[in-house]
C-alpha positions in Angstrom: 17.2 11.5 55.9 15.8 14.0 53.4 13.4 12.6 50.9 12.4 15.9 49.1 13.2 15.4 45.4 13.6 11.6 45.7 11.6 9.3 43.3 10.7 6.0 45.0 9.1 2.8 43.6 7.3 0.9 46.2 6.6 -2.7 44.9 3.5 -4.7 46.5 0.3 -2.7 47.2 -0.4 -4.5 50.6 -0.5 -3.3 53.9 3.4 -2.6 54.4 3.5 -1.0 50.7 0.7 1.3 51.1 1.9 2.2 54.5 5.2 3.1 53.4 3.9 5.1 50.1 2.1 7.3 52.6 5.2 7.9 54.7 7.4 8.6 52.1 4.8 10.8 50.3 4.4 12.9 53.5 8.2 13.3 53.8 8.6 14.9 50.3 9.0 12.0 48.0 7.7 11.4 44.6 6.2 8.2 45.1 4.9 5.3 42.4 3.0 2.5 44.0 3.2 -0.9 42.1 1.6 -4.1 41.9 1.8 -6.6 39.4 -1.6 -8.1 40.2 -4.7 -5.8 39.5 -5.9 -4.2 42.8 -9.2 -2.7 43.3 -8.8 -0.6 46.3 -11.7 0.6 48.6 -13.0 4.2 48.0 -11.3 5.6 51.1 -8.2 4.4 50.4 -8.1 5.2 46.9 -9.0 9.0 47.9 -6.1 8.3 50.5 -3.9 7.6 47.7 -4.9 10.3 45.3 -4.7 13.0 48.2 -1.2 11.8 48.8 -0.3 12.2 45.2 0.9 8.7 45.1 0.9 7.4 41.5 -0.8 3.9 41.3 -0.1 1.3 38.8 -1.4 -2.0 39.1 -2.0 -5.3 36.6 1.3 -4.7 35.2 5.1 -4.3 36.2 7.6 -3.1 33.5 11.0 -1.9 33.7 10.2 1.3 32.6 9.0 2.1 36.2 12.9 2.3 37.2 13.6 5.1 34.9 12.9 7.7 37.0 13.4 5.6 40.3 16.0 6.9 42.9 15.1 4.0 45.4 13.0 0.7 45.3 11.2 -0.2 48.2 9.9 -3.8 48.5 7.4 -5.2 50.5 8.0 -8.1 52.5 5.9 -10.4 50.5 8.0 -10.0 47.2 10.9 -12.1 46.5 14.3 -10.1 45.9 14.9 -12.5 43.0 11.9 -11.1 40.6 13.3 -9.7 37.5 12.4 -5.9 38.2 14.2 -6.1 41.4 17.2 -7.6 39.6 17.1 -4.9 36.9 17.1 -2.2 39.8 20.2 -3.8 41.2 21.8 -3.9 37.7 20.9 0.0 37.3 22.6 0.4 40.8 19.0 1.8 42.2 19.2 1.1 45.8 16.8 -1.7 47.0 15.5 -1.8 50.5 12.2 -2.9 52.8 9.8 -1.1 54.5 11.6 -2.0 57.8 14.5 0.2 56.6 12.5 3.1 55.8 10.8 2.7 59.4 14.5 3.0 60.7 15.2 6.2 58.7 12.3 8.2 60.1 11.8 6.7 63.4 12.9 9.3 66.0 12.6 6.6 68.7 14.8 3.4 69.6 13.5 0.2 68.1 12.8 -3.2 70.3 12.2 -5.8 67.4 11.1 -9.6 67.8 11.8 -12.2 65.1 11.8 -16.2 65.3 10.0 -18.7 63.3 7.4 -19.2 66.0 6.0 -16.9 68.9 6.6 -13.5 67.4 3.4 -12.2 67.8 2.7 -13.3 71.2 5.9 -12.1 72.4 5.5 -8.5 70.5 2.2 -8.0 72.0 3.4 -9.2 75.6 6.3 -7.0 75.4 4.4 -4.0 74.4 2.1 -4.6 77.4 4.9 -4.9 80.1 5.9 -1.4 78.7 2.6 0.1 78.8 2.6 -1.2 82.1 5.5 0.6 82.9 4.0 3.7 81.3 6.2 4.0 78.2 4.6 5.7 75.1 4.5 2.4 73.0 4.2 2.2 69.3 3.5 -1.3 67.9 4.3 -2.1 64.0 5.4 -4.6 61.5 4.4 -8.2 61.0 1.7 -7.7 63.8 -0.7 -5.8 61.1 0.3 -2.3 61.3 2.9 -0.5 58.9 5.9 -0.1 60.8 7.0 2.8 58.7 3.5 4.7 59.5 4.1 3.6 63.4 7.9 4.9 63.1 6.6 8.3 61.6 4.0 8.7 64.5 6.4 7.7 67.3 7.8 10.3 69.5 11.7 11.0 70.5 10.5 10.2 74.2 8.5 6.9 73.0 9.5 3.3 71.7 8.6 1.5 68.8 8.2 -2.3 69.2 8.5 -4.3 65.8 7.5 -8.0 64.8 10.0 -8.7 62.3 9.7 -11.6 59.9 12.6 -13.2 57.5 11.0 -11.3 54.7 11.1 -8.2 56.3 14.9 -8.5 57.7 16.4 -9.8 54.6 16.4 -6.7 53.0 17.7 -4.3 55.5 20.8 -2.3 55.2 21.3 0.2 58.2 18.3 -1.0 60.2 19.3 -1.1 64.0 17.4 -2.4 66.9 18.1 -1.3 70.6 16.8 -4.6 71.9 16.5 -7.4 69.9 14.5 -10.8 70.6 15.1 -14.0 68.5 13.5 -16.7 69.9 13.7 -19.8 67.6 15.0 -21.1 64.3 13.3 -23.9 62.6 12.7 -24.8 59.0 10.2 -22.6 57.6 9.7 -20.2 54.3 12.3 -22.5 52.5 10.4 -22.1 49.3 11.5 -18.5 49.4 15.1 -18.5 51.3 16.0 -22.0 49.6 18.0 -22.8 52.2 18.2 -22.9 56.3 21.6 -21.0 56.0 20.2 -18.0 54.1 16.8 -18.2 56.6 19.0 -18.1 59.3 21.1 -15.5 57.7 17.8 -13.1 57.5 17.0 -13.6 60.9 20.2 -12.9 62.4 19.9 -9.4 60.6 17.9 -8.3 63.6 20.9 -7.8 65.5 23.6 -7.4 62.7 23.9 -3.3 63.1 23.7 -3.3 67.0 26.1 -1.3 68.9 28.1 -2.1 72.3 25.0 -0.5 74.3 22.5 -2.4 72.7 20.5 -5.8 73.9 20.0 -9.2 72.1 18.1 -12.0 74.0 18.7 -15.3 72.7 17.2 -18.7 73.5 19.9 -21.2 75.0 18.0 -23.9 74.6 18.4 -23.7 70.7 22.0 -25.0 69.9 21.4 -22.8 66.2 20.0 -19.5 68.4 22.9 -20.1 71.3 25.4 -20.3 68.6 24.3 -16.7 67.6 25.9 -15.2 70.7 29.4 -15.1 69.1 28.0 -12.8 66.4 26.3 -10.3 68.7 28.3 -7.1 68.9 26.0 -5.8 72.0 24.8 -7.3 75.4 23.7 -10.7 75.0 20.6 -11.9 77.4 19.9 -15.5 77.6 16.9 -17.5 78.0 16.5 -21.2 79.3 14.0 -23.6 80.8 16.8 -26.1 81.2 19.2 -24.3 83.5 19.9 -21.0 85.1 21.8 -18.0 83.2 23.8 -15.3 84.4 22.2 -12.6 82.2 18.7 -12.7 80.9 16.0 -14.9 82.4 15.4 -18.5 83.1 12.7 -21.1 84.3 12.8 -23.4 87.4 10.6 -24.7 89.7 7.3 -23.3 88.2 8.4 -19.7 88.4 10.5 -17.3 85.8 13.4 -15.5 87.0 15.2 -12.3 85.6 18.7 -12.3 86.0 21.7 -9.7 85.6 25.1 -10.6 86.7 24.0 -13.7 88.5 21.6 -11.9 90.6 18.2 -13.6 90.1 14.9 -12.3 90.9 11.5 -14.0 90.5 9.2 -12.5 88.4 5.7 -14.7 88.2 4.9 -18.4 88.6 2.8 -20.6 86.6 -0.4 -20.2 88.6 -0.4 -16.4 87.4 0.3 -17.1 83.9 -2.8 -17.6 81.7 -1.5 -18.8 78.2 -0.5 -22.4 78.1 2.3 -24.5 76.9 6.5 -24.5 77.4 6.7 -22.4 74.2 5.1 -19.6 75.8 7.1 -20.2 78.7 9.8 -19.2 76.1 8.1 -16.2 75.1 7.6 -14.6 78.6 11.1 -15.3 79.4 12.4 -13.5 76.5 10.2 -10.5 77.3 11.4 -10.5 81.0 15.0 -10.7 80.0 14.9 -7.5 77.7 12.6 -5.6 79.9 14.3 -6.2 83.1 17.8 -5.3 81.2 15.8 -2.1 80.0 15.1 -0.9 83.8 11.3 -2.1 83.9 10.3 -2.3 87.6 9.9 -6.0 88.3 6.1 -5.5 89.6 5.2 -3.9 86.3 6.7 -7.0 84.4 4.7 -9.2 86.9 1.2 -7.3 86.8 1.5 -7.0 82.6 2.1 -11.1 82.2 -0.8 -11.7 84.8 -3.1 -9.6 83.2 -2.1 -11.2 79.5 -4.2 -13.8 78.2 -2.7 -14.5 74.6 -3.5 -13.0 71.1 -5.9 -14.0 68.5 -5.4 -17.1 66.3 -2.8 -18.5 68.8 -4.3 -21.2 70.8 -7.4 -19.1 71.1 -10.1 -20.8 73.1 -13.3 -20.0 71.5 -15.9 -22.0 73.6 -16.9 -25.2 75.4 -19.6 -26.8 74.0 -21.2 -30.4 75.4 -17.8 -30.7 77.0 -15.6 -30.2 74.0 -13.6 -27.1 74.2 -12.8 -25.6 70.8 -9.1 -23.6 70.1 -8.3 -21.6 67.0 -4.8 -21.7 66.2 -4.6 -20.8 62.7 -1.5 -19.0 63.2 0.4 -22.3 63.0 1.7 -22.1 59.8 4.5 -24.5 60.1 5.0 -27.9 61.6 7.0 -26.4 64.5 4.2 -24.4 65.6 1.8 -27.1 65.4 4.1 -29.4 67.5 4.3 -26.8 70.1 0.4 -26.7 70.4 -0.1 -30.4 70.6 2.5 -30.3 73.3 0.4 -27.7 75.2 -2.6 -30.3 75.8 -3.2 -33.0 78.1 -6.7 -33.6 77.0 -7.7 -36.3 74.0 -7.3 -34.1 70.7 -9.1 -33.7 67.7 -6.7 -31.9 65.2 -7.9 -30.3 62.2 -4.7 -29.7 59.9 -3.7 -28.9 56.5 -3.7 -26.0 53.9 -1.2 -24.7 51.5 1.7 -26.8 52.0 5.3 -25.5 53.0 6.9 -29.1 51.8 8.6 -29.2 55.3 9.3 -32.8 56.6 6.1 -34.1 58.7 8.1 -37.1 60.6 8.3 -35.4 63.6 4.8 -33.7 63.8 3.2 -37.1 62.9 4.9 -39.0 65.6 3.5 -36.6 68.0 -0.1 -36.8 66.2 0.2 -40.7 66.7 0.6 -40.4 70.7 -1.7 -37.1 71.3 -4.3 -36.8 68.8 -7.3 -39.1 69.0 -9.0 -38.1 65.6 -6.9 -36.2 62.6 -9.0 -34.2 60.2 -6.9 -33.0 57.1 -7.9 -30.2 54.9 -6.8 -28.3 52.0 -4.1 -28.8 49.2 -1.8 -30.4 51.9 -4.3 -33.2 52.8 -3.0 -35.8 50.6 1.0 -35.6 51.6 -0.2 -35.3 55.3 -2.2 -38.1 54.9 0.4 -40.4 53.6 3.1 -39.3 56.2 0.2 -39.9 58.9 -0.1 -43.5 57.7 3.4 -44.0 57.2 3.9 -43.6 61.2 0.4 -45.4 61.8 -2.1 -42.5 63.0 -5.0 -44.7 63.1 -7.8 -42.2 62.6 -7.8 -40.0 59.6 -10.4 -38.1 58.0 -10.4 -35.9 54.6 -12.6 -33.0 54.3 -13.0 -30.4 51.3 -14.2 -27.5 53.3 -13.7 -26.0 56.7 -17.8 -26.2 57.1 -17.5 -30.1 56.8 -14.2 -30.1 59.1 -15.8 -28.2 62.0 -19.2 -30.4 61.4 -17.2 -33.5 61.5 -15.1 -32.6 64.5 -18.4 -31.8 66.5 -19.8 -35.2 65.7 -16.7 -37.2 66.5 -15.2 -35.2 69.8 -16.5 -36.4 73.2 -17.2 -35.0 76.5 -13.5 -33.8 77.7 -12.0 -33.6 74.2 -10.2 -30.7 72.7 -10.9 -29.7 69.1 -7.9 -27.7 67.9 -7.5 -25.9 64.3 -3.6 -25.8 63.9 -3.1 -26.4 60.4 0.8 -26.6 60.3 0.3 -24.9 56.9 -0.1 -21.6 55.3 -3.7 -20.5 54.4 -3.3 -19.3 51.0 -5.1 -22.5 49.3 -8.6 -21.3 50.6 -7.8 -18.1 52.2 -6.1 -14.6 51.9 -4.6 -14.6 55.6 -4.3 -17.0 58.2 -6.6 -14.5 60.1 -9.6 -15.0 57.7 -8.7 -18.8 58.2 -9.4 -18.7 62.0 -12.2 -16.0 62.1 -14.2 -18.9 59.5 -13.2 -21.3 62.1 -14.4 -19.4 64.9 -17.7 -18.1 63.3 -18.4 -21.9 62.4 -17.8 -23.1 66.0 -19.9 -20.2 67.7 -23.0 -21.6 65.4 -22.6 -25.1 66.6 
């Protein structure tokens, strides 16, 4: 696509917005980068923006910005319902997200991963398997690297692996994945999407534009996800921990199998897997299914999984002190993710939960807390509602803390030899922290100082 002569308004001056602004400027577009909040860029980034001749306007967001715009690119954190986007649509100015630009500029095929939970682990493992097989792999998207910048850099002989959130997928147009993984869909981000139907629709965009020769991995153990098979245009690969499948991957007798046209091949057993929990078996199966279908050698798949020890902030083991092991699961920003974390341990648990409340139902999580957690420590804006829900189902030992320092200190005092202290908030981080990574890093530093 030729961007020369185009005038693009980029909304949102975070990592995604800055990345796509630079990408478009390199391709000859006239770019305005706008954020309604006042942004103080660091000196290096300010110099980069100036050298790219990107006009930067922050602290205001007026409709006059649309007067010269031929296209609007919206960052994933920005709702499509805000006034300036609605005005752009009234003026028939196309509105897309960064992933659409990434698709337009990428010379290589795109493999996408989405789902309510497990995206980062699965994306990271998928990249490692392909690297083990000597593929030229570039990774971007919701995992912390601008997808459009990675798309511009990846050569035609490479592959672009993308972690994709519902926020990123809701604004696609022609975006297409050669291979897609859809892990699960459970209630999350409903303040943004309003209904589960709209949330699911955004997730399904990952395979919406596929063609007959493309691949989509679906979790057959989830009725919602399994039902999507009838809407997939390409080849469907199923994964299951409950039964064998004809094409895809399944788990049986502590072994993960790849299968194509009914012929199963063992890939790896649990003794060689280093990431705990059935949810991680789900993640592993999805990677096995897609990479085996793409022709990756069985030994390369096995070796990469056997070397993989997880990602930061997702059931990340920090240390063992006085017989107590501390885990950072700050990436658990919804109840379903925390449930999966709780199900991963057999040791007595001291759980630290709470943060920016997403107002999802708490009954299922609190029922599990009642049986699996010996001490519940609540923090952040959600603490009151979480406490009420815990009391309602009969959770016996509930504590409230006003800071992460207080929570970690209390956990160290009440935990006993053999216990696990688990930070798994079931909430966003935005009450106390800018990102879940900041929350997890703070927790880690505090634990390391004990």
